[in-house]
Backbone as CSV, one residue per row, in Angstrom:
resi,resn,N_x,N_y,N_z,CA_x,CA_y,CA_z,C_x,C_y,C_z
1,MET,110.313,164.117,87.675,110.551,162.754,87.275,109.478,161.837,87.819
2,CYS,109.268,160.783,87.051,108.265,159.782,87.442,108.950,158.483,87.819
3,LYS,108.330,157.804,88.685,108.813,156.477,89.057,107.732,155.463,88.689
4,ILE,108.126,154.416,87.963,107.167,153.394,87.543,107.056,152.350,88.651
5,ILE,105.840,152.123,89.048,105.579,151.140,90.095,104.952,149.910,89.431
6,ASN,105.568,148.761,89.619,105.027,147.512,89.080,104.156,146.856,90.135
7,PHE,102.893,146.713,89.826,101.978,146.038,90.733,101.962,144.545,90.415
8,PRO,101.844,143.707,91.432,101.787,142.277,91.148,100.520,141.939,90.366
9,VAL,100.668,141.027,89.419,99.542,140.639,88.584,98.673,139.662,89.369
10,LYS,97.421,140.013,89.519,96.494,139.146,90.232,95.770,138.277,89.205
11,GLU,95.742,137.004,89.481,95.088,136.077,88.568,93.640,135.900,88.982
12,SER,92.778,135.658,88.009,91.353,135.512,88.286,91.067,134.170,88.966
13,ASN,89.922,134.106,89.632,89.522,132.863,90.293,89.319,131.736,89.283
14,GLY,88.741,132.060,88.128,88.528,131.052,87.094,89.842,130.446,86.622
15,TYR,90.852,131.298,86.463,92.176,130.820,86.059,92.762,129.881,87.111
16,ASN,92.722,130.309,88.367,93.280,129.476,89.445,92.526,128.154,89.566
17,ASN,91.195,128.192,89.454,90.406,126.960,89.565,90.728,125.984,88.435
18,LEU,90.767,126.472,87.195,91.059,125.579,86.072,92.488,125.053,86.123
19,LYS,93.420,125.879,86.565,94.809,125.431,86.697,94.883,124.264,87.697
20,ASN,94.161,124.376,88.799,94.141,123.306,89.801,93.397,122.071,89.293
21,LEU,92.339,122.272,88.513,91.608,121.138,87.947,92.467,120.356,86.957
22,PHE,93.255,121.056,86.152,94.159,120.367,85.232,95.202,119.558,85.999
23,ALA,95.619,120.056,87.147,96.635,119.355,87.932,96.131,118.001,88.426
24,VAL,94.841,117.879,88.724,94.304,116.621,89.253,93.515,115.830,88.216
25,CYS,93.459,116.330,86.993,92.695,115.681,85.925,93.255,114.284,85.657
26,GLY,92.353,113.286,85.486,92.797,111.907,85.328,92.505,111.267,83.991
27,SER,91.778,111.941,83.090,91.494,111.340,81.784,91.473,112.413,80.705
28,ALA,91.700,111.984,79.466,91.749,112.921,78.347,90.377,113.538,78.077
29,SER,89.297,112.781,78.287,87.958,113.328,78.034,87.622,114.451,79.024
30,VAL,88.000,114.289,80.281,87.781,115.351,81.272,88.641,116.562,80.925
31,CYS,89.838,116.301,80.448,90.735,117.379,80.036,90.107,118.186,78.891
32,ASN,89.463,117.495,77.954,88.784,118.178,76.848,87.641,119.059,77.354
33,GLU,86.923,118.579,78.371,85.845,119.391,78.967,86.404,120.675,79.566
34,TYR,87.511,120.570,80.264,88.127,121.751,80.868,88.618,122.716,79.789
35,LEU,89.151,122.179,78.687,89.584,123.041,77.587,88.395,123.794,76.988
36,GLY,87.238,123.145,76.926,86.029,123.814,76.457,85.589,124.916,77.407
37,MET,85.762,124.676,78.707,85.402,125.687,79.699,86.254,126.941,79.557
38,ILE,87.498,126.765,79.136,88.385,127.918,78.943,87.791,128.875,77.916
39,GLU,87.312,128.313,76.800,86.756,129.146,75.738,85.497,129.869,76.208
40,ILE,84.657,129.165,76.957,83.425,129.772,77.471,83.757,130.914,78.430
41,MET,84.700,130.659,79.340,85.072,131.681,80.319,85.703,132.896,79.644
42,HIS,86.506,132.666,78.618,87.125,133.781,77.907,86.068,134.576,77.142
43,GLY,85.105,133.872,76.561,84.023,134.549,75.836,83.182,135.446,76.732
44,LYS,83.008,135.057,77.978,82.227,135.853,78.930,83.062,136.923,79.622
45,GLY,84.384,136.906,79.381,85.254,137.914,79.981,85.701,137.574,81.387
46,ASN,85.571,136.329,81.789,85.977,135.939,83.145,87.481,135.728,83.284
47,ILE,88.175,135.473,82.174,89.635,135.324,82.202,90.220,136.179,81.088
48,THR,91.462,136.597,81.272,92.127,137.457,80.291,92.711,136.618,79.154
49,ASP,93.185,137.305,78.122,93.818,136.610,76.994,95.044,135.821,77.456
50,ARG,95.865,136.450,78.284,97.079,135.799,78.779,96.728,134.533,79.554
51,GLU,95.701,134.617,80.412,95.275,133.452,81.185,94.728,132.352,80.280
52,MET,93.993,132.758,79.242,93.436,131.779,78.302,94.555,131.013,77.607
53,TYR,95.560,131.718,77.106,96.656,131.050,76.403,97.448,130.143,77.337
54,THR,97.658,130.592,78.557,98.379,129.769,79.535,97.594,128.510,79.874
55,LEU,96.284,128.651,80.103,95.451,127.486,80.414,95.370,126.520,79.239
56,ARG,95.324,127.040,78.020,95.327,126.161,76.846,96.605,125.331,76.807
57,ARG,97.725,125.991,77.070,99.012,125.288,77.053,99.050,124.205,78.132
58,ILE,98.602,124.543,79.334,98.579,123.584,80.444,97.665,122.409,80.099
59,GLY,96.480,122.711,79.575,95.506,121.668,79.255,95.969,120.745,78.147
60,ARG,96.577,121.314,77.118,97.050,120.482,76.006,98.209,119.596,76.421
61,ARG,99.096,120.118,77.255,100.199,119.279,77.764,99.661,118.124,78.615
62,LYS,98.692,118.429,79.460,98.106,117.403,80.327,97.399,116.347,79.475
63,ARG,96.657,116.766,78.461,95.954,115.826,77.588,96.947,114.933,76.854
64,LEU,98.049,115.503,76.387,99.074,114.716,75.719,99.702,113.709,76.675
65,MET,99.965,114.137,77.903,100.551,113.239,78.898,99.597,112.079,79.218
66,LEU,98.292,112.365,79.293,97.314,111.322,79.591,97.123,110.378,78.409
67,ALA,97.295,110.869,77.201,97.131,110.022,76.021,98.310,109.075,75.840
68,HIS,99.489,109.503,76.252,100.695,108.683,76.105,101.438,108.629,77.434
69,PRO,100.935,107.850,78.408,101.608,107.816,79.706,102.964,107.113,79.605
70,ASP,103.879,107.555,80.428,105.188,106.925,80.477,105.050,105.549,81.106
71,THR,105.615,104.539,80.452,105.588,103.203,81.025,106.971,102.889,81.581
72,LEU,106.969,102.244,82.691,108.216,101.868,83.328,108.665,100.522,82.790
73,GLU,109.962,100.315,82.744,110.467,99.031,82.289,110.158,97.976,83.336
74,SER,109.896,96.752,82.862,109.609,95.681,83.806,110.919,95.185,84.410
75,THR,110.848,94.807,85.666,112.021,94.259,86.334,112.143,92.784,86.002
76,VAL,113.329,92.266,86.109,113.573,90.857,85.845,113.759,90.162,87.191
77,ALA,112.917,89.156,87.434,112.998,88.418,88.695,114.179,87.459,88.623
78,THR,115.146,87.657,89.499,116.343,86.817,89.490,116.427,85.897,90.705
79,MET,115.874,86.338,91.817,115.939,85.559,93.050,114.527,85.330,93.575
80,PRO,114.331,84.326,94.405,113.007,84.112,95.004,112.589,85.316,95.837
81,GLY,111.287,85.591,95.819,110.751,86.713,96.573,109.541,87.290,95.873
82,THR,109.011,88.361,96.420,107.846,89.026,95.853,108.297,90.274,95.112
83,TYR,107.849,90.413,93.866,108.172,91.552,93.020,106.895,92.360,92.793
84,LEU,106.848,93.578,93.342,105.659,94.422,93.270,105.664,95.249,91.990
85,TYR,104.455,95.485,91.437,104.297,96.414,90.322,102.920,97.051,90.397
86,THR,102.820,98.280,89.909,101.574,99.039,89.947,101.216,99.467,88.527
87,PRO,100.260,98.788,87.879,99.907,99.135,86.508,99.330,100.547,86.369
88,GLU,98.673,101.062,87.402,98.083,102.399,87.340,99.151,103.491,87.244
89,MET,100.350,103.174,87.685,101.453,104.125,87.611,102.376,103.822,86.434
90,GLY,101.952,102.939,85.534,102.749,102.587,84.366,103.701,101.440,84.602
91,GLY,103.582,100.764,85.723,104.460,99.638,86.027,104.113,98.412,85.194
92,GLN,105.132,97.698,84.757,104.949,96.488,83.971,105.148,95.261,84.857
93,LYS,104.476,94.166,84.496,104.603,92.933,85.253,106.046,92.428,85.154
94,PRO,106.665,92.052,86.272,108.036,91.547,86.240,108.130,90.272,85.407
95,THR,109.225,90.127,84.689,109.427,88.930,83.879,110.184,87.884,84.686
96,GLY,109.941,86.646,84.357,110.636,85.551,85.021,109.967,85.051,86.284
97,CYS,108.768,85.523,86.591,108.067,85.083,87.798,107.294,83.799,87.519
98,GLN,107.226,82.954,88.528,106.548,81.669,88.397,105.108,81.736,88.887
99,ILE,104.808,82.699,89.748,103.489,82.788,90.379,103.003,84.236,90.313
100,GLU,101.688,84.424,90.070,101.055,85.742,90.159,100.192,85.744,91.417
101,ALA,100.292,86.795,92.224,99.577,86.842,93.501,98.759,88.118,93.632
102,GLN,97.637,87.987,94.351,96.814,89.126,94.741,96.295,88.869,96.145
103,LEU,96.227,89.915,96.940,95.681,89.800,98.283,94.165,89.726,98.197
104,SER,93.549,88.926,99.048,92.090,88.794,99.035,91.438,90.086,99.502
105,TYR,90.143,90.169,99.314,89.387,91.376,99.647,89.535,91.742,101.124
106,TYR,89.428,90.771,101.992,89.510,91.038,103.440,90.944,91.014,103.963
107,GLY,91.901,90.623,103.141,93.295,90.636,103.551,93.718,89.469,104.408
108,SER,92.903,88.417,104.454,93.241,87.279,105.312,93.990,86.182,104.568
109,HIS,93.972,86.198,103.244,94.677,85.189,102.458,95.007,85.754,101.073
110,TYR,95.747,84.978,100.276,96.164,85.390,98.939,95.547,84.473,97.899
111,HIS,95.348,85.033,96.698,94.917,84.243,95.550,96.107,84.140,94.603
112,LEU,96.470,82.911,94.228,97.624,82.686,93.375,97.197,82.090,92.045
113,LYS,97.953,82.409,91.006,97.747,81.860,89.664,99.115,81.396,89.178
114,THR,99.221,80.109,88.806,100.513,79.563,88.418,100.337,78.307,87.571
115,VAL,101.407,77.909,86.897,101.403,76.636,86.164,101.983,75.526,87.035
116,LEU,102.507,75.876,88.190,103.105,74.905,89.108,102.024,74.173,89.901
117,GLU,102.361,72.991,90.371,101.504,72.249,91.291,102.003,72.534,92.710
118,LEU,101.198,73.215,93.502,101.577,73.575,94.864,100.835,72.685,95.850
119,LYS,101.535,72.273,96.889,100.924,71.460,97.933,101.524,71.874,99.263
120,GLY,100.758,71.674,100.307,101.253,71.974,101.638,100.165,72.532,102.526
121,ARG,100.540,72.747,103.773,99.598,73.276,104.751,99.273,74.724,104.415
122,GLY,97.983,75.052,104.389,97.534,76.411,104.104,97.345,76.688,102.623
123,ILE,97.545,75.678,101.752,97.397,75.859,100.310,96.195,75.047,99.839
124,THR,95.219,75.710,99.238,94.011,75.054,98.740,93.886,75.319,97.247
125,LYS,93.775,74.247,96.461,93.609,74.409,95.019,92.146,74.715,94.739
126,ASP,91.899,75.852,94.058,90.537,76.274,93.754,90.056,75.711,92.430
127,ASP,90.864,75.868,91.396,90.422,75.509,90.057,91.641,75.370,89.162
128,SER,91.446,74.780,87.988,92.504,74.732,86.989,91.871,74.833,85.612
129,HIS,92.484,75.649,84.777,92.048,75.824,83.397,93.250,75.540,82.512
130,GLY,93.239,74.406,81.837,94.396,74.020,81.030,95.570,73.755,81.941
131,LYS,96.675,74.458,81.701,97.874,74.285,82.529,97.901,75.249,83.716
132,THR,96.974,76.215,83.744,96.968,77.229,84.794,96.171,76.740,85.995
133,ASN,96.791,76.843,87.168,96.152,76.443,88.429,95.892,77.680,89.281
134,TYR,94.781,77.649,90.002,94.387,78.750,90.887,94.334,78.226,92.313
135,TYR,94.968,78.977,93.223,95.064,78.556,94.620,94.626,79.678,95.555
136,THR,94.157,79.290,96.727,93.949,80.201,97.845,94.950,79.787,98.908
137,VAL,95.694,80.769,99.404,96.820,80.481,100.293,96.741,81.380,101.519
138,THR,97.034,80.835,102.686,97.073,81.640,103.903,98.318,82.526,103.905
139,LYS,98.338,83.515,104.788,99.484,84.416,104.858,100.773,83.685,105.234
140,LEU,100.672,82.760,106.144,101.856,82.008,106.567,102.399,81.145,105.427
141,ALA,101.504,80.490,104.688,101.940,79.691,103.548,102.552,80.575,102.468
142,TYR,102.006,81.783,102.273,102.554,82.712,101.283,103.976,83.123,101.658
143,GLU,104.226,83.361,102.932,105.573,83.719,103.383,106.571,82.613,103.067
144,LYS,106.147,81.367,103.214,107.026,80.248,102.879,107.231,80.132,101.373
145,LEU,106.170,80.368,100.597,106.284,80.279,99.143,107.197,81.357,98.574
146,GLN,107.173,82.553,99.147,108.004,83.631,98.609,109.489,83.419,98.891
147,ARG,109.817,82.543,99.809,111.217,82.196,100.042,111.724,81.203,99.002
148,GLU,110.788,80.531,98.328,111.165,79.474,97.381,110.911,79.854,95.920
149,TYR,109.899,80.682,95.650,109.510,80.999,94.277,109.587,82.501,94.014
150,LYS,109.614,82.836,92.715,109.565,84.238,92.267,108.092,84.570,92.033
151,ILE,107.588,85.574,92.757,106.162,85.890,92.739,105.971,87.338,92.303
152,SER,105.096,87.554,91.310,104.746,88.924,90.926,103.460,89.299,91.666
153,TYR,103.448,90.499,92.227,102.333,90.948,93.050,101.829,92.274,92.506
154,GLU,100.586,92.283,92.046,99.976,93.474,91.468,99.393,94.349,92.575
155,CYS,99.903,95.573,92.695,99.413,96.520,93.713,98.476,97.526,93.064
156,PHE,97.404,97.861,93.757,96.449,98.857,93.277,96.492,100.070,94.182
157,LEU,96.215,101.235,93.627,96.283,102.474,94.390,95.083,102.704,95.282
158,ASP,93.960,102.055,95.016,92.757,102.300,95.836,92.859,101.541,97.085
């Protein structure tokens, strides 16, 4: 009698590398480049048929996901405070906010955009275009403003 021994299937380095590249891929054009690499690698015999089909499936799913990212519903600002959103993650700007805020480059003050007329210590009006006013505000003044107004704050991942 014979006994069948199943050996674990070892995947090629090219397969593992492309699988990891698809996992961190950030745009559809880069995804298309990786899909092209699959065909080249298969033509040279660096990956098997099974690996090629699996990588094609992974790449096409990733490309579809990048072409149509899921968008999150926007929150409705009901009470005074700061409402954060991240557009890079599909976040939408909260509705009902009176002020839009961004932290300055050095983090020492905030830049505000609003139709309201703001006055007080630590608040400097920079410019106005039509009904929109632009302000530079210190951190302490921002803390006071967020207790009184609904503020949308755009967060970036970098």
